[in-house]
N, C-alpha and C positions, 0 to 999 in steps of 0.2 A: 631743597629734604625730600627722600620719600614718604610720602604720607601716605603707606598699605593699612588699613583698619585689616589688624586680622583676625576679626574677626567675622568682616563681611564673605558673601556667600562669593564660592567661585563664580567664575566671566566666564568658564570657556564654553567652547561650545559643544553637550552632546545631544546625541542622535542610540535611537535603538534600531537596533539592527532592521526589522523590520520597515523601519525608515528607506533604505537604502536599495543596493540592488534586486534584493529577491526580498519583497512580502510574504510574508509564510500565508498559503490560502486559510479561509474559512474551512471551522467545522462542519459550519453548514454543503459546504462546496466538495471536502471531500467525499460527505455523505451524496449527496450528490453523485459524484461520477461513481461514486461504488454498489451503489443501486444503478446507473446504467451500465456497468460491466456486472455483474452478477445476473440484471434481467439477457446478459447476453451469451452470460455461462450458463445459465438455465433452459435457455433457448436452444442450444448448439447441446446440454448434460444429460437433458428428458432422454431423445430418442437414440442417444451412445447406452445410458442406463436400460433401455426396454429393451434394446437388442441384447446387448452385454445378459439379459436377465436382470439388472441386480431389485426389480421391482416385484418378484416375484419374492423375494428374502426378503423385505418387505410384507408385502404383503400378512406373510408367512409369518411375520414378526418374529423372523427368527437373524443370527447374526451371518454379515456377509461374512462365505470363505476368507483368507487371506489372499488368494490368489487372485476373485475377484474386488480384492478392496486395494487391490495391485493394480491391476488395471484399470478399473476406472478412474483413479486418483491418477495417474501416469499417465491419460489419457486428457483428464481435465486435462493436466498441468500442458500438454503438446497443446491442444488444442486455446488454452490462452493463449502462448507462448505464438499460435500462427493467426493468434486475433490481431493480439494486439505490438507485434513483432516491430511492421516499420514506424506507427510511432512511437514505439522507445526508442528504438534507432535515432530515431531523426529528430527529438525534440524532447522526451525522456516522459513520453503522455502515455497512456490505455485508454480506448478509444472514450472509455466516458467520463478521464481527464481531457482530453481534446475539447471535449460537446460541454466540460466546465467552463472549462478558459483555464486552467491550472497544472500543470508541469512536476519532474518531480526532476530534483540535481541534488547536486552533493555539496557538501558543507563549501564548497567555492565559488559556487553559483553558479555550475558547470554540470552538462547535460552527463550523467554516468554511465557506460558503457552501456547495451543492453543485455549482458551476460553477468554484470554485475549487481543488475537490474531485476535480472533473474533469477539465478542463483542465489541471490545472498536476501532480495525483498519478500517472493515468490514462494520459491525452494522450501526454505527453513518450517516454516509455517504452512504452506502444502503436508509436508511430511508431517510438524507436530500434531496436527490438524486427526489426522490418519488411526493418530493411537488411541487402543479404546479409549473410554472416559474422559483421563488428562487433555488428550484433544477434540473432544469437546468443551471444553473450557479456552488452551487456551485462547481461538482467534478474538474470547470476549475478551482476555486481558490483553488480547494485543488492541484490537479499537480503542478501549478504556482508555490507555495513554493515551489520546490524542486530547485529549481532557488536562493536561499536563499543560503547563506555560510552553514549553517551545513546540507542542504539538503533535510532534512524532511516536510514531508508534514504536514496538516493541522493534517490527519489519523495519523503519527509518535508523533503528540502535546495529539492528545489526548489518545492514550496509553501508551506510553511514550515509542518510539523505534526508530531506528533507520535504514539501512538495509547498511550491511557490505555484502564483498567482502568477500566471505566462502575459507576456507582456505583450 
């Protein structure tokens, strides 16, 4: 006769997704990678902004003309793509993610197509950030999503990606 106790706790082995193939990158790791990438972007952006005359508008506290805003944003996106393309294609990493030891994966723990990363993770947030007033808030809202349990920002949700520790 089977004497199972109906009130006993389950005995099945249960593990969190974090313990499996791709352990989620820590918030500090993601911040560090973003900081490295941001510094690289700043080094590239300052000469471009100087050459395009962006600083003249900023010093005069005048809004940028739409054509200058589009040119600056477009060149910024192009510079990002050129600097990070190789590592994004090879391992799902930007230079900052490579330095910190994390990478971008899809929900199956595979490296996403580089065009998916650029077109769905980077481009929508870049375009939205250029929108006056609301664009100033969106990047903040985007990164604040990292405090959710799954640590996925808005750009991760759009692209169907997550950031894990590189092995």
